[in-house]
N, C-alpha and C positions, 0 to 999 in steps of 0.2 A: 556736519559736526563742527562747531566753531573752535578755532584754535587761537589762543592768545599769542599774538605776535608782538611782543613788547621789547625784545632784546636786540639792541644794536642793529637796526636796519634790516630786520629779517624779511621785510616785504620785498622780495626779489622774485622776478619771474624766471621760469625755466631753471630751477635749482637742481643740480645733480648731487645725489646723496647716496652713500653706500653704507649699508647696515649688515653686519655679520651677526648671526645667531648661533650660539654654542650651548650645547646642553645634552645630557644623556637622554636616551629614549624614555618617554613617559613623563617628561617635565612640562609638557604642553607647548613645546616650541613651535610645532607646526600649526596648531590651533591659534596660537598667539599671532603668528605672521598673517594668517588668513583673516583674523579679526582686525588686525592693524590696517590691512589693505582693503578690507571690506570686499574681498573676492578670494577665490581659490587660487593661491599662488603656489603653495606647497602641497603635494599629495601626501595623504596619510600613509604611514608604513603598512605594507601588506603583511598579513600573518604568514610567518615562515612555516614551511612544511616540517613535520617532525624529523625528517632525515637531516635537515640542516640546522637543527637546534644546537648541536655541539660545535658547529663551525663558527669560528670567530669572524666577526664583521670588521672590515677595515673602514676607516674614515674616508669619506669623499667630500670634496669641496665644490658646491654647485652654486654659481651665481645665477640669479634669475632677475630679469628686468621687468619693471612694472611702472606704468604711468599713473600718478595720482594728481588730484587737484584739491587744494585746500584754500577756501576763501578766495578763489580766483587765481591762486598761485599754483602754477604747474610744478610738480616735483617729479623728477626723473629718478626713481628709486631703484637701486640694485640691492636685492637681498641675497646675501651669501650664506647658504645653508651648509651645515656640517653633519649630515647623517652618518651614523656609525661611530660617533664620538663616544668614548667611554665604554665601548662594548668589548674591549680586549682585556686580557689579564694584565699585559704590559702595555701601557699607553704612551711610552716614550716616543714611539714612531708617530703616534697621533699628535702629540705636542709639537713635534718637529714639522709635520705637514702643515699645521695651521699657522705656526709662526713663520715658516718659510713662504707661505702664501702671502702673508702681510708684507714681508720683506721684498718679495718679487714685484709687488706693485710699486714700492719705493724705488727699486732698481730700474724699473721701466721708465719712471718719470725722470730719474737721475740721468739715464742714458739719453732721453729725449732732450733734456735741458742742456746736455753737452754738445748737441748737434749744432753745426753752423747754420744749416737750414732745417728748421723744425717742420714736423708734419702738422699741417693745419687740422687734420682729422684725428689727431692723437686723442685718445680718451683716457682721462685720469680715473683709474680704478682703485685708488687708495681707499681703504676702509676708514670711515669716519667715526664709527662707534661699534662696539661689540657688546651685545646683550648676553651676559653669561647667566644661564638658567641654573639655579640651585634647586635640587630636589627638596620637596617639603617634608623633610624627615623630622623636623622639630628638634634636632640635636645641635650639631655644629658643622662647620665646613669639613669636608673630607680632604685627605691629603692630595687627591687628584685635583680638587677645586683650587686649593691653595697654590699648587705647583703651576697649573696652567694660567691662572690669573696673574701670577707673578711674572710669567714669561710673556704674556700678552700685553701687560700694562706699558712696557717701554715702547711698544709699537702701535698701540691703539687706545682710544678712550673706552675703558672697560666700565660698563654699568652692570652691577650685580642685581639680578631680579630673582624672586622666588616664584617659580612656576606652579600652577595649580594650587594657589594659596588657599582656596576654599577647602582644602583638605585639612586645614588647621582651624581651631577655634580662635576667636579674637585674642584670648589670653595667650594661647600657645604661639600664635603668630607674633605677638609683641615680644615675647620672650625669645623666640627664634631670631627675630631681627636683631635683637640686642646681642645675642651670642655671635651672630655672623659678623657684626661690626666690630666686636671685640677681637675676633680672630683676624679680621682685615687689619686692624691697628697693630695687633701683636706681631703679625708676620710682615708688617710694613708693605702692604700691597697698595700701590698708588692708583686707586680707582678714580674714575671721573666723579667727583663729589659736588658738582654744580658750583664751581668756584665763583667768587665775586670779589670786587675791590671796593672797600668802603670809601676810598678817596675818589674813585672815578665813577662807580655805578650809582644810579639814583636809588632812592629809598624803596621804590616799588620792586626793582630788580633784586635788591638785597633781600627784601622780605620774601620774594618768590623763591629765590635760591636757598634761603635758610629753611623754608618749608619743605622743598624738595630734598635737601640734604637730610632733614630729619626723618624722611620716609625711607631712606636707604636701609637695606636693599628693598627696592620697590616690589610689592606683592601684586602679582597680576593673575588675572583669570581671563580665559578666552572662550568665545562661543560662536559657532557659525550658524546658529539657528535663532530665529526671532520668536518671541513669545508675546502673545497679546494679553496685556494687563489693563483692565479698565478701558478697553477699547483702543488702547495705544500699543503699537508693535514696538518692542524693545529687544535688544540683545540680552539674553539671560540664560542661566542654567537652572533647571528645575530639579529640585530634590524633594524627597518625602517630607523633609522638615521645613522646606521653604524655597524661596526663589533668590538667586544671586544675580543682581543686575551688573552687567559688565561695565557700564558707563557711570555707575553710581560711585562717587568717591568714598562713600561710607562702606562700600562692599569690596572695593578693589582700587589699586593705584593705577589701573590701566589707563584711564583717561588722562591722568597727570603725566604719565610716561609718554603717551602718544603725543600730547601737546608739546612736551619738551623736545623730543627728538625730531618731530616733523614741523615744529613751529618756533617756539620761543628760544630754544637752545641749538637749533640746527646750525646757524652761522657760527656760534661759539665752538661747536664740535669740529666744524670744518677748519676754523682758524687755528685751533690747538693742533689739529692734525698737520696743517701746513707749516705753521710757524714754530712749533715746539717739537712734535714727534718726528716729523720728516727731517727738519733741520738737524736734530740730534743724530738721526740715523745717517744723514748725509755727511756730517762731520766725522762720525765714527768710520764710515766707509772710506772717506778720502784720507783719514789720518792713520789708517792701519799701516804698520811697517810691512813693506814688501821686499822680496828678494828677486834680483834680476837674474839673468841667465848665468852670470858669473858668481852667483851666490853672495853678492855684496849687498849690504843693507842700504836701503833708501829710507831716510827718516821723513817724518811728516812734512817738514819745511822743504825738503828736497822734492817730495812728491808734489807739493803745491807748485814749486817752481817748474817741475817737469810738466805739470798740467798746463801752466801758462805757456811754456815753450812749445808744447804740442799744439795749442790753439794758435800761437803765432805762426808755427810752421804750416798749419792748415790754412791760415789766412794768406800766408805767402804763396802757397801753392795755388790758391784760388785766384790771387792777383796775377800770377804767372799765366794761368789759364786764360784769364781775361785779356792779358797782353798778347798772347798767342792768337786769340780769336781776332783781336783788333788788327794785328799784323796780317793775318790771313785775309781778312776782309779788305784791308788796304791793298794787298797784292792783287786780289781778284779785281778790285776796282781799277787799278792801274792796267792790268791785263785787258780788261774790257775796253778801257780808254784807248789803248794801243790798237786793239782790234778794230775799234770804231774809226780811229784815224786812218788805219790801213784801208778799210773799206771805203772811206770817203776819198782817199787818194786814188783807189782803183776806179771809183765811180767818175771822178774828174777825168781820168785818162780815157775811160770809155766815152764820155761825152765829147772829149776833144777829137777822138778818132771818128766818132759818128758825124761830128760837124764837118770834119775834113772830107769825109766820104760823100756828104750831101752837097758840098759846094761844087759849081760847074767848073770844068777844066778850062784853063786859059787858052784863048784862041791864038793860032800861030799867026794870023793876019791882023 
């Protein structure tokens, strides 16, 4: 399945990319991921027994690794699934779990970057994009959707999508998209809206991004089964009223979304994560006022100076350790040299005594 790779040098081999999928049960999240990867990555939810119907499910965060190849470019994709989201009466704990997961990945790389000697095998697990699945209700965003997207947006590139969009007629879908975008603007939710720079980007990139922005929220459909139509096997969903082709842009935005996140906009999503979202978090983290053991305040500039002093102190200790090693090695070399000289002296003495013992005694006549 060809992917247009037109944006800022996206032809890179061995790309690592992390995608989080968030949505309530029944929004097509699992089927979408399996369709995206063209293999079974996520297992479908098992039917719960009647005894457990009234038991609340808690959210779990499950990273799954999968290797993909697109047009000869290997993509090391990590899909972070969030089963159990939205199944509780009070979802405050769920919100915290997901946001804290995003922040832990930032904390891990912040700690790694602060080391004098970094781990060459350290893996960057920062989430580069979050697909937020909106149920196809045809109404508007729920309070839960608004709240979580507002919390996620400062930490990740949030892309809103409508799952199982074939549940709506084309007219209903168009109206639903309009209402969702109105809510996003009204509640000031900073989603990833396929940004572009008219001064720096070329006309093709600007045109592509304008088209993708106009599709927001993207309406997606998934299918894990192939259907033979006119002798050709295609991914589709069959209904009594007709067939919905997954990769047909007239039926679904799936192919446009897939091409964007795994091709044309992959590098842009990673760059924003690194240069904007992570740097903002890092600045916030290092600028927070802290209280020392004596309950005295340390202000941001003091914290920055303290960080510099700590690094200088670490460097000084490392230099001292190196000097100690050099002195110890020098002492060992000197000791070995003295031992060698002593052995040479002993050997010369033995040779002298041996020569004296072998010489004939002087005759008395």
